[in-house]
N, C-alpha and C positions, 0 to 999 in steps of 0.2 A: 122860159122859166120865169115864174112869178112867185114871190113870197119868200124866197130863200134869203136868210140874213146871216145867221151864225154858221149854217151848214153850207159848205162849198157846193156850187151848182153842179160841178162835174161829179161830185160824190153822189148827188141825187140821180143824175143821168145814168151813172154806172149801176146804181142800185135798182133802177127801174127795169133793167134788162131789155130796154128798147133797142133793137138793132135794125139794120137795114133790111133784114129779112121780113120784117113785119110791115104790112101796108098801114097807111094812116088810119083807115077804118078798123083794121085789125087791132091797132093800139087802143082805140076808143072802146071797142067791144071787150077788151081785156082790162078795162079800167080798174075793176076790183082786184084783179090779180096783181096789177102794177102797184096799187096801193099797198097790198100785203108785202110785196117785194121791198118797197122803199121803207116802210115803217118797221119791218123786222130787221133790216140791215142798218137803219139809222134811227135809234131811239129818240133822237131830238126832234124828228119829224112827227107832228101830231096828226095831220091829215094830208092826203095827196090825191089829186084828181087830174084827169087828162081831158083836154078839150081839143076840138079840131076846128081850125079856121081855114076856110077854103077847102081844097082837096088834099093838100099835103103839109099844111102848117100845123104842127102839133105843139101844144103848150102844156107844160106840167105846172099845176098850181099846188103850192104847199103852204101849210102853216106849221109853225114850230112850237114845241113846248117852251114855256118861259123858263129861263134859268133863274133859280131862287138862291143859289149859293154855289161855292166852288170848293172842291176837296183838293188840298195841296198834298202831293205825295211824290217823293223821289224826283223833285225838281220840276214837276209838271202840275198844271191845274186841270181839274176835270169838272165839267158842268154837272151840277145837281139840278135835275129838271123838276117841274112843278108836280109831276106824277111820282116823285120819289126816286126815280131812276138816276144812277150816276152814269153819264155818257162816257164812252171809251176814248173819245177824241182827246188827244194830248195838246194842251195849250201852254205856251211859254209864259204868257201873261194873262191874267183874267180880264174880262171885258166888263166895264161898268163898275158899280160899287157894291156888288152883292157880298154878303159875309163870306169869309174864308174859313174853312174847317181844316185844322192842322193837327199833326201828331197822332192821327188816328190810323190804325191799320185797316185794310179793306176786309173787316171781319164783322162779327156780331155787334160789337160796340158801335161801329159806324151805322149799322142798320138801326140800332136802338136810337141813336141820336137823330137820324133822319125821320124816324117815326115820330119822335117828340117834336122836331123842328117843323114838320108838316102841320102840326096842330096850332102853331103860333099864328097870330093875326099878322097881316101885312105890315102894320105899324110897328109891331114888336120886332119882326124880322128886319125891317129897315133900320132899326135902332142898334143892330148888332154889327160890329166890325169883324170880330174873329171869335171862333169857338175852338178852344184848344183842349185836347185830351190830357188830363193831368192825373190820371189814375195811378194808384200804387197797389202793392200787394194787400195792404190793409183796407184800402178804399178803391177798388177797381173801377168804380163808376164815376169818379170825380172828373169834373170839367171846369175850366175857367173861361168865362165869357167876357170879352173885351167890348165895351159899349162905345158907340160913336161919341157919347158925351164925355168920355174920359174915365168913367167908373169901371170897376171890375166886378164881376159876379162869380161867386163860388157856388156850384150846384152839383147835383148828382143826376145821372141820366134818368132813372125811373120817375123822378118828380119834376124834371126840368120844365116841361110845358106847363104844368099846373102852377108852379111857383113863379116863373118869370113873368106871368101875367100881372103880378102885383108890382112889378118893377116901376111902371110909370107913377103909381101912387107913392111908392117909397121915395123916389127921387124928388117928387114935388114937395116933399117935406124937408129936403136937405139944403135947399137954396143953391149956393155956388160951391158948397163943400164937396170935394171929390174923395173917393175912397173905395173900399171893398164892401160889397153887399154879400153877406153869407146867407145862402138859402139852403144849405145842406140840412141843417136841423134848426127849425125855427127861422127867424129873420134877425140878422145882426148887421150893424154897419160900423166899420172902422175907418176913420179918416186916414188918408195916406200920411199926413203929417204925424199923427199919433203913432202909426205903425213904424215910421222911420225913427221916432224918438225912442220907442221901446227897443228897437233893434240896436240903436246906438248905446242905450243903457245896458243892454244885455252883453254887448261886446266889451264895454268898460268893466262890467262886473266880473267877466270871465278872464280878463287880462291878468297875467302874472307879473308883478313888479320885479324889476331886476335890481340887484344891489351893486 
């Protein structure tokens, strides 16, 4: 086996359906069929090929789709592959520093997000820590994006890919100030410190004095 990284080697061997009933030459002659078996059973595998060394030594060569994010659901992480597919393999912990997608059901909203996410440049994808679904009945497409630099971005699914491209230019004008960039309608920035002061003031105004 060569090239297997995230996918267990035994899973690839099982998916190939290579058994002792096939001769080594028979395996090589059925190379395309074995490729189809492996890639249909294991979406993470991008290519698969079989070579013969000597008379009986068979090697399966695979390449894997790159993982570009993880979906977190019901205590498990699922790879989001570079082709937009969500792998079914359950992981207890994610591997690497790819963005985590949370609070999404496995439904159309997730499909819409992945369609938008696939349009982002590598640099923008790498600047994201987490994408959380924060939709409500009034605004079912709302998401909150937590950036690696400490800022938060409020956006809506239909325009996410288009508007997040402006993020690098926006933060370049903010210096060290951290806060929330609202891209839902127009572009607005609220420093975290200001938001905290407003919340504190609102709490004080709503308090009822006791006698």
